[in-house]
C-alpha positions as a LaTeX table, in Angstrom:
\begin{tabular}{lrrr}
\hline
Residue & $x$ (\AA) & $y$ (\AA) & $z$ (\AA) \\
\hline
Met1 & $-104.70$ & 108.85 & $-74.50$ \\
Thr2 & $-107.12$ & 110.75 & $-77.07$ \\
Thr3 & $-110.12$ & 113.25 & $-75.85$ \\
Pro4 & $-113.31$ & 111.71 & $-76.88$ \\
Arg5 & $-115.24$ & 114.50 & $-79.61$ \\
Asn6 & $-118.69$ & 114.75 & $-80.49$ \\
Arg7 & $-119.97$ & 114.44 & $-84.06$ \\
Ala8 & $-119.31$ & 118.68 & $-84.20$ \\
Gly9 & $-115.36$ & 117.54 & $-83.19$ \\
Ile10 & $-116.35$ & 119.93 & $-79.60$ \\
Ala11 & $-114.49$ & 117.51 & $-77.28$ \\
Thr12 & $-116.76$ & 115.78 & $-74.66$ \\
Arg13 & $-116.21$ & 115.26 & $-70.99$ \\
Pro14 & $-116.82$ & 110.70 & $-70.50$ \\
Thr15 & $-119.15$ & 109.99 & $-68.27$ \\
Ala16 & $-120.30$ & 107.80 & $-65.21$ \\
Ala17 & $-123.83$ & 106.81 & $-67.47$ \\
Pro18 & $-122.12$ & 104.21 & $-68.77$ \\
Arg19 & $-121.08$ & 102.06 & $-66.04$ \\
Ala20 & $-124.33$ & 103.37 & $-63.38$ \\
Arg21 & $-126.29$ & 102.09 & $-66.56$ \\
Leu22 & $-125.08$ & 99.04 & $-66.55$ \\
Trp23 & $-125.24$ & 97.98 & $-62.65$ \\
Leu24 & $-128.45$ & 99.60 & $-62.57$ \\
Gly25 & $-129.13$ & 96.86 & $-65.18$ \\
Leu26 & $-127.69$ & 94.25 & $-63.73$ \\
Ala27 & $-129.60$ & 95.32 & $-60.37$ \\
Ala28 & $-132.64$ & 95.56 & $-62.50$ \\
Val29 & $-132.00$ & 92.27 & $-63.95$ \\
Leu30 & $-131.93$ & 90.54 & $-60.53$ \\
Leu31 & $-134.59$ & 91.83 & $-58.71$ \\
Leu32 & $-136.31$ & 90.98 & $-61.83$ \\
Leu33 & $-135.97$ & 87.72 & $-61.45$ \\
Gly34 & $-136.48$ & 87.46 & $-57.63$ \\
His35 & $-139.70$ & 88.38 & $-57.92$ \\
Leu36 & $-140.17$ & 86.25 & $-61.09$ \\
Leu37 & $-138.77$ & 83.28 & $-60.18$ \\
Pro38 & $-140.92$ & 82.92 & $-56.79$ \\
Val39 & $-144.14$ & 84.36 & $-57.64$ \\
Tyr40 & $-144.35$ & 82.94 & $-60.96$ \\
Leu41 & $-142.36$ & 79.92 & $-61.29$ \\
Leu42 & $-141.81$ & 78.24 & $-57.87$ \\
Gly43 & $-145.61$ & 79.63 & $-56.79$ \\
Gly44 & $-147.49$ & 77.71 & $-59.15$ \\
Gly45 & $-148.22$ & 79.60 & $-62.22$ \\
Ile46 & $-149.86$ & 82.95 & $-62.68$ \\
Ser47 & $-153.15$ & 80.97 & $-62.26$ \\
Arg48 & $-152.44$ & 80.31 & $-58.24$ \\
Leu49 & $-151.67$ & 84.38 & $-58.79$ \\
Asp50 & $-154.83$ & 86.33 & $-56.34$ \\
Trp51 & $-154.78$ & 88.96 & $-53.55$ \\
Asn52 & $-154.64$ & 86.68 & $-51.14$ \\
Ser53 & $-150.78$ & 85.71 & $-52.65$ \\
Met54 & $-149.76$ & 89.21 & $-52.98$ \\
Ala55 & $-150.35$ & 89.80 & $-49.69$ \\
Ala56 & $-149.02$ & 87.06 & $-48.09$ \\
Arg57 & $-145.75$ & 88.19 & $-50.17$ \\
Trp58 & $-146.00$ & 91.97 & $-48.70$ \\
Ala59 & $-147.04$ & 90.28 & $-45.47$ \\
Thr60 & $-142.97$ & 89.65 & $-44.35$ \\
Gly61 & $-142.06$ & 92.83 & $-45.53$ \\
Ile62 & $-139.19$ & 92.28 & $-47.73$ \\
Gly63 & $-141.74$ & 91.43 & $-50.62$ \\
Leu64 & $-143.22$ & 94.82 & $-50.53$ \\
Val65 & $-139.38$ & 96.29 & $-50.23$ \\
Trp66 & $-138.25$ & 93.95 & $-52.91$ \\
Asp67 & $-141.66$ & 94.98 & $-55.22$ \\
Leu68 & $-140.46$ & 98.62 & $-54.64$ \\
Ala69 & $-137.12$ & 98.62 & $-55.19$ \\
Met70 & $-137.57$ & 96.86 & $-57.99$ \\
Val71 & $-139.85$ & 99.40 & $-59.35$ \\
Trp72 & $-137.17$ & 102.64 & $-57.84$ \\
Val73 & $-134.06$ & 100.49 & $-59.64$ \\
Thr74 & $-136.13$ & 100.07 & $-63.20$ \\
Ala75 & $-137.37$ & 104.26 & $-62.82$ \\
Gly76 & $-133.21$ & 105.19 & $-62.63$ \\
Tyr77 & $-132.52$ & 103.04 & $-65.32$ \\
Ala78 & $-135.09$ & 104.36 & $-67.53$ \\
Ala79 & $-134.06$ & 107.76 & $-66.62$ \\
Leu80 & $-130.46$ & 107.33 & $-67.50$ \\
Val81 & $-131.49$ & 105.45 & $-70.50$ \\
Leu82 & $-134.03$ & 108.96 & $-71.59$ \\
His83 & $-130.56$ & 110.79 & $-70.44$ \\
Asp84 & $-128.02$ & 109.34 & $-73.02$ \\
Arg85 & $-130.86$ & 109.36 & $-75.76$ \\
Arg86 & $-130.61$ & 112.97 & $-74.75$ \\
Arg87 & $-126.67$ & 113.29 & $-74.94$ \\
Ala88 & $-126.60$ & 111.67 & $-78.58$ \\
Gly89 & $-128.34$ & 114.63 & $-79.94$ \\
Arg90 & $-131.53$ & 112.80 & $-80.94$ \\
Ser91 & $-134.25$ & 114.29 & $-79.18$ \\
Gly92 & $-134.52$ & 117.70 & $-78.30$ \\
Pro93 & $-135.01$ & 119.79 & $-74.16$ \\
Ala94 & $-138.83$ & 119.13 & $-74.15$ \\
Tyr95 & $-138.67$ & 114.91 & $-74.64$ \\
Gln96 & $-136.21$ & 114.85 & $-72.02$ \\
Leu97 & $-138.39$ & 117.07 & $-69.36$ \\
Val98 & $-141.32$ & 115.19 & $-71.14$ \\
Ser99 & $-139.91$ & 111.62 & $-70.43$ \\
Ser100 & $-138.46$ & 112.22 & $-67.28$ \\
Val101 & $-141.54$ & 113.33 & $-65.89$ \\
Val102 & $-143.57$ & 110.50 & $-67.25$ \\
Val103 & $-140.86$ & 107.96 & $-65.58$ \\
Ala104 & $-140.77$ & 110.11 & $-62.61$ \\
Ala105 & $-144.84$ & 109.89 & $-61.97$ \\
Ile106 & $-144.83$ & 106.06 & $-62.21$ \\
Ala107 & $-142.66$ & 105.44 & $-59.99$ \\
Val108 & $-144.60$ & 108.03 & $-57.95$ \\
Phe109 & $-147.97$ & 106.35 & $-58.44$ \\
Ala110 & $-146.68$ & 102.82 & $-58.50$ \\
Thr111 & $-144.44$ & 102.98 & $-54.87$ \\
Ala112 & $-148.42$ & 104.80 & $-54.00$ \\
Ala113 & $-150.37$ & 101.97 & $-55.09$ \\
Met114 & $-148.14$ & 99.71 & $-53.22$ \\
Leu115 & $-147.59$ & 100.94 & $-50.55$ \\
Thr116 & $-151.70$ & 102.27 & $-49.89$ \\
Thr117 & $-153.49$ & 98.88 & $-51.55$ \\
Asp118 & $-155.78$ & 97.08 & $-48.45$ \\
Leu119 & $-154.94$ & 93.42 & $-49.32$ \\
Ser120 & $-157.32$ & 91.79 & $-46.70$ \\
Leu121 & $-160.74$ & 91.74 & $-48.77$ \\
Gly122 & $-162.44$ & 91.43 & $-45.83$ \\
\hline
\end{tabular}
């Protein structure tokens, strides 16, 4: 078995990122399908989507946990993709830092919005 080498010919260690990216990608697809099917396809389409439908979805707790998991799994997937981009030498450390902060900020703000939104409207 040969040792993998980068463009400069320096031996590199294989990482677990491709396997983690695969599993996170599959989890993200399953979470997204589990969100889209009940909300849009089985729930009567986008014309029936309103505050009451979201309140009903999040009232049981499983809908809220599902949507939070969807946000964080996709954020993890985005972070892995950005990490691989950095390892390939296509972007500098400043890009890595800024993109990581942006991904984390989006996930944190989405979580805060989901946990603090009052869907009762009354």
